[in-house]
N, C-alpha and C positions, 0 to 999 in steps of 0.2 A: 296406304299405311307405309310408314317408314320404319323398317326394321334394320337397325345397324348391328352388324356382327363383327366381333373381334375375336380372333383365335390366336392364342399363344403360339409362337413360332414352333415350339416343340410338337404341336399337334396339328399343324397346318395341313399335312397330308392325310390326316386321319378323319377329318370331318369336312363335309362340303358346306360352304356358306349358303349356297342356294337352297340346299335341303333344310337347313336350320330355319331360314326365312320362310320356307313353305310351311313347315310345322307351326311356327309362330303365327303366320297369317291365318291358317285354318283355325287355330285356337281363338284368335282375336275375333275373327268373323263369326265363329260359333257363339261367342259371348256377346255378339252385337256391339263390338267396339266401334266408335266413330271412324270414318275413313281416314281422318287426319291423325290417328293415334301414332305415337312414336314409341318404340321399344328398343332397348339395347340388350343384345345377347352377347355374353362373354364366355369363352371357353378357356379355362385356365388350368393350372396344375394344382396338385394337393397343397403345396406350400402356400400359394397365393390364397386359396380358398380357406385354409386353416387360419392364416393371418387375419383375413376379413371376419371369419367366424368368431375368433377370439376378440377382435377389436370391437365389433358391433353387436355381438350376441353374448359375449362373455363365456363362450363355450370353447374349451381347448380341443384342438384336433380338426381334421378336415370334415367336410360334409359333402353331400352330393350337389345340392343346389341352394343358392341364397337369392333372395329377392330384395331389392332396394327400391322402394316406392318413392316417387316424386310427389305423390298426392296425399300422403298421410303423414302424420307426425305432429309435433308441436307447432312447427312453423310451416305456413303454406307458401309455396313458391308462387311468385307473381311474374307474369310475362306481359309483353306489350298487348294492347287490345287487338283482338282478332287472331291471335296466335295461340294455337293449342300447345300446351306443355306436354312433355313426354310422360308416359305411364311409369317408367322406371327401368331398372336393369335386372336381368336374370343372369346369374353367374353360376356356371356349372364346372365342376371338377371333372376333367376328362378321365384321369386315372380312376376316380371313384365310380364314374358312370360305367367304365369298362369292367371294373370288378363286379359291380352289381349286375350288369348284363350277363356276365359269365355265371354268377351265382343263380340267377333267375332263368338261365337257359334261353335267352333271346338275344337279338342283335344289339349292337351298340346304338344303332339308329333308333330302334324301338325304345331303348332306355333314354336316349336323348329326347325323344318325343314325349315320354312320360314326365321327364324332369322339366322340360319347357312348359308343358301344360300345368304342372304343379306350380312352377314359379310364377306363371302368368296369373293363375288363380289367386295366389298370395297377393300379387299386385292389385288385384281387383277386390281385395278385402276378405277373401276366404281364409279360414284358419282351421287348425286341426287339434287344438288344445283340449277342448271338451268333446266327449263322445258324440254328441249330436252334430257338432260342427265337423268333426272328422268324417262322419257318415255322409253329410251333405257335400263335403269337398270330394270324397271318393266317388260319389255318384257323378259329380260334374267331370271329374277326371276321366271316368269311364265313358261318358258321353263325348268328351273331346277326343279321346282316343278312337272312338267309333267314327267320328267325323274325319279324323286323320286317315283311318283305314279306308274309308269310302273314297276319300280324295286320292289316295295312293292307287287304289284299284281302278280308278277312273282314268288313269294316265295311259 
């Protein structure tokens, strides 16, 4: 799996790239993603995420996580034969993740794990608009968080 991580310079000392890759790898493996899956993870500030949120979702203000799929939408991306295209990008607002971690009483790393899992599930077609879909997605999030906890304890 290729997991490309980009961290805004303002948060470079706050988040460990290898830890983010580990979280994403656990989620992708638990979802049985092919070994050649590519994923982008971006850690940005509120301003960047708010701009993307408004531009692509029509929603004013920041949010915690955005997912941009390369495999869904009106136009399908086409690559050379035998080359797997990427799954997409998960973009997380570091300041929002930190605020949510404080509000929920857990670590920023735990909040990042939850947001990465959530973003990956969106890339894999999960949604939470309808109550039944929301329940299905929450069950998968809990299962992925359990897989992450098991991985962490095994170190």
